[in-house]
C-alpha positions as CSV (number, residue, x, y, z in Angstrom):
1,X,-6.3,15.0,-6.0
2,X,-5.5,13.3,-9.5
3,X,-7.4,10.2,-10.2
4,X,-5.7,7.9,-12.9
5,X,-8.3,5.3,-12.5
6,X,-10.9,2.8,-11.2
7,X,-11.9,-0.5,-10.5
8,X,-15.6,-1.0,-10.1
9,X,-15.5,-4.4,-8.2
10,X,-12.5,-6.1,-5.7
11,X,-12.8,-9.3,-3.7
12,X,-9.1,-8.9,-2.5
13,X,-8.6,-5.2,-1.9
14,X,-10.0,-4.9,1.5
15,X,-10.1,-8.0,3.4
16,X,-13.5,-9.3,4.5
17,X,-15.6,-6.8,1.7
18,X,-16.6,-6.3,-1.7
19,X,-15.0,-2.6,-2.8
20,X,-14.2,-0.4,-5.7
21,X,-10.6,0.6,-5.5
22,X,-9.3,4.3,-6.9
23,X,-5.9,4.9,-7.9
24,X,-4.1,8.2,-7.6
25,X,-1.9,9.3,-9.8
26,X,1.7,10.1,-9.2
27,X,4.9,8.6,-6.8
28,X,7.4,10.0,-4.8
29,X,9.2,6.3,-4.7
30,X,11.1,4.9,-7.7
31,X,10.8,1.3,-7.0
32,X,12.6,-0.3,-9.5
33,X,10.2,-3.0,-9.4
34,X,7.3,-1.5,-9.2
35,X,4.1,-2.8,-11.6
36,X,2.0,0.6,-11.9
37,X,5.0,2.5,-13.4
38,X,1.5,4.4,-15.6
39,X,0.5,5.3,-12.3
40,X,4.2,6.6,-11.2
41,X,4.4,8.3,-14.3
42,X,1.1,9.6,-15.2
43,X,0.9,12.2,-17.2
44,X,-2.6,13.3,-16.6
45,X,-4.5,12.0,-20.1
46,X,-7.5,10.0,-19.1
47,X,-7.6,11.2,-15.8
48,X,-11.1,10.7,-14.1
49,X,-12.9,14.2,-12.5
50,X,-13.2,13.7,-8.4
51,X,-16.9,14.5,-8.8
52,X,-17.5,12.1,-11.3
53,X,-16.4,9.2,-9.5
54,X,-18.3,10.1,-6.0
55,X,-21.3,10.3,-8.4
56,X,-20.8,6.8,-10.1
57,X,-19.6,5.5,-6.2
58,X,-22.9,7.2,-5.1
59,X,-25.1,5.2,-7.5
60,X,-23.3,1.8,-6.4
61,X,-24.1,2.4,-2.9
62,X,-26.2,-0.7,-2.6
63,X,-23.4,-3.2,-4.5
64,X,-20.4,-2.8,-2.7
65,X,-19.3,-1.6,0.8
66,X,-16.1,-0.2,0.8
67,X,-13.9,2.1,-1.3
68,X,-9.8,1.5,-1.8
69,X,-7.8,4.7,-2.1
70,X,-4.6,3.3,-3.6
71,X,-2.3,4.3,-6.0
72,X,0.3,5.7,-7.0
73,X,0.7,7.1,-3.1
74,X,-2.5,9.0,-2.3
75,X,-0.7,10.8,0.6
76,X,0.5,13.1,-2.0
77,X,-2.5,14.6,-2.6
78,X,-3.6,17.8,-0.2
79,X,-6.9,16.5,-0.5
80,X,-7.0,13.4,0.5
81,X,-8.4,13.6,3.9
82,X,-11.4,15.6,2.3
83,X,-12.2,13.3,0.0
84,X,-11.8,10.0,2.6
85,X,-14.5,11.7,4.6
86,X,-16.7,12.6,1.2
87,X,-16.8,8.5,0.9
88,X,-17.1,7.9,4.2
89,X,-20.1,10.3,4.4
90,X,-21.8,8.4,1.5
91,X,-21.9,5.5,4.4
92,X,-18.7,3.9,2.7
93,X,-15.6,2.0,4.5
94,X,-12.4,3.3,3.6
95,X,-9.1,1.7,3.4
96,X,-5.8,3.7,2.6
97,X,-2.8,1.9,0.9
98,X,0.2,4.3,1.8
99,X,4.3,3.7,1.2
100,X,4.3,5.4,4.6
101,X,6.4,8.5,3.5
102,X,3.9,11.6,5.0
103,X,3.8,10.1,8.7
104,X,2.0,13.3,9.5
105,X,-1.2,12.7,6.6
106,X,-1.0,9.2,8.3
107,X,-1.4,10.8,11.7
108,X,-4.2,13.6,10.5
109,X,-6.1,10.4,8.7
110,X,-6.1,8.1,11.3
111,X,-6.8,11.1,14.3
112,X,-9.3,12.0,12.1
113,X,-11.3,8.4,11.7
114,X,-11.8,9.3,8.0
115,X,-10.1,5.3,7.2
116,X,-12.0,2.1,8.2
117,X,-8.2,-0.3,7.6
118,X,-4.5,1.1,6.1
119,X,-2.2,-0.9,4.6
120,X,1.5,-0.2,4.5
121,X,3.8,-1.4,2.2
122,X,7.4,-1.9,3.9
123,X,9.5,-1.9,1.0
124,X,12.7,-3.5,2.9
125,X,15.2,-2.8,6.0
126,X,15.5,0.9,7.1
127,X,19.1,0.6,6.1
128,X,18.5,0.0,2.3
129,X,15.2,2.2,1.7
130,X,17.3,4.6,0.1
131,X,18.7,2.3,-2.2
132,X,15.3,0.9,-3.1
133,X,13.2,3.9,-3.1
134,X,15.4,6.9,-4.1
135,X,14.9,9.2,-2.1
136,X,17.3,10.5,0.7
137,X,16.6,10.8,4.2
138,X,13.4,8.4,4.2
139,X,14.3,5.9,6.6
140,X,13.0,8.0,9.9
141,X,9.4,8.6,8.0
142,X,8.8,5.4,7.7
143,X,9.8,4.9,11.0
144,X,7.2,7.0,12.5
145,X,4.3,6.1,10.3
146,X,4.9,2.9,11.6
147,X,4.5,3.6,14.9
148,X,1.3,5.7,14.4
149,X,-0.4,2.9,12.5
150,X,0.4,0.7,15.5
151,X,-0.7,3.1,18.2
152,X,-3.8,3.9,16.3
153,X,-6.9,1.9,17.4
154,X,-8.1,1.7,13.3
155,X,-7.4,-2.5,11.9
156,X,-4.2,-2.8,9.7
157,X,-1.2,-4.5,8.0
158,X,2.4,-4.2,6.8
159,X,2.6,-5.9,3.7
160,X,6.4,-6.4,2.1
161,X,6.8,-7.6,-1.8
162,X,9.5,-10.7,-1.8
163,X,11.8,-8.9,-4.2
164,X,15.1,-11.6,-4.7
165,X,18.3,-9.1,-3.9
166,X,16.2,-6.7,-2.5
167,X,14.1,-8.7,0.6
168,X,15.9,-11.5,1.2
169,X,16.2,-12.9,5.0
170,X,18.4,-10.1,6.2
171,X,16.3,-7.5,5.5
172,X,12.9,-10.0,6.3
173,X,14.2,-10.3,9.7
174,X,14.8,-6.4,9.8
175,X,11.5,-5.7,9.3
176,X,9.7,-7.8,11.3
177,X,11.8,-6.3,14.3
178,X,10.5,-3.0,13.0
179,X,7.0,-4.1,13.5
180,X,7.3,-6.3,15.9
181,X,4.0,-7.0,17.9
182,X,1.8,-6.1,14.9
183,X,-1.2,-7.3,13.9
184,X,-0.9,-8.4,10.7
185,X,2.2,-8.8,8.1
186,X,2.3,-10.0,4.5
187,X,4.9,-11.5,2.3
188,X,3.7,-10.5,-1.6
189,X,5.2,-12.4,-4.4
190,X,6.9,-10.3,-7.0
191,X,5.5,-10.6,-10.5
192,X,7.1,-9.5,-13.5
193,X,4.0,-10.7,-15.9
194,X,3.1,-6.7,-16.1
195,X,4.8,-3.8,-16.8
196,X,7.6,-2.5,-14.7
197,X,9.3,0.6,-13.7
198,X,12.9,-0.4,-14.3
199,X,13.4,-3.3,-17.0
200,X,16.6,-5.2,-14.8
201,X,13.8,-6.0,-12.9
202,X,12.5,-8.1,-15.5
203,X,15.1,-10.7,-15.7
204,X,14.8,-11.2,-11.6
205,X,13.4,-15.2,-11.3
206,X,10.8,-14.6,-8.7
207,X,11.1,-16.6,-5.5
208,X,9.9,-20.0,-5.3
209,X,6.4,-20.4,-3.0
210,X,8.5,-22.8,-0.4
211,X,11.4,-19.8,-0.4
212,X,7.8,-17.1,0.2
213,X,6.7,-19.3,3.5
214,X,10.4,-19.7,4.8
215,X,10.7,-15.9,4.4
216,X,7.1,-15.6,6.4
217,X,8.5,-18.4,9.1
218,X,11.2,-15.5,9.8
219,X,8.5,-13.2,11.0
220,X,5.7,-15.9,12.8
221,X,7.3,-14.8,16.4
222,X,7.3,-11.3,16.1
223,X,4.0,-10.1,14.3
224,X,0.4,-11.9,15.7
225,X,-0.2,-13.0,12.1
226,X,1.8,-13.7,8.9
227,X,0.0,-14.1,5.6
228,X,1.6,-15.0,2.2
229,X,-0.1,-13.9,-0.7
230,X,0.6,-14.7,-4.9
231,X,1.9,-18.1,-4.7
């Protein structure tokens, strides 16, 4: 596992818990609006040794409750389950952030109970997934990951970044049908305040708070709980 960075304390990344955040390097998606291009295109310089990070977390066991494994895309790392198990053995709750592109790894993490919470990004409607991510044939894998997550007993959320032109009413309606019956769905505001993978998105004007709320309303009769973030 290549670890590009970490955050010692987050109050928002793990719902209801004080947590550290670990950022793994690399991603198989090329979403132009991604606000972590440094992780997607990480060249290895400044990587944090896994043993060093585990040692640091061990020293902070009385200060935090959980660890969020984020990215980049963590499921690209073959040793992800073992790493998560190490965190569990230290007494931490473990949350996984994933794009859902590897349903086999998602299933393994859920089956082996090495995660306590999973958050999956649902980028857009299945019909537009290739356009948004640049990955051919990805839609069936996304659908499978959603199915495993919803069948599991592990708490979860699905989330979508609302980007004008990519996630309008049609896409949110389609996603809502895709995750119908889900426990939690979060709509996030698109931000152009940080570096963005594709510079053309720097000119995209984010939706207004009222627009985000109207998109959230589309999903309210399909899922148990709908939240908005960043507005």
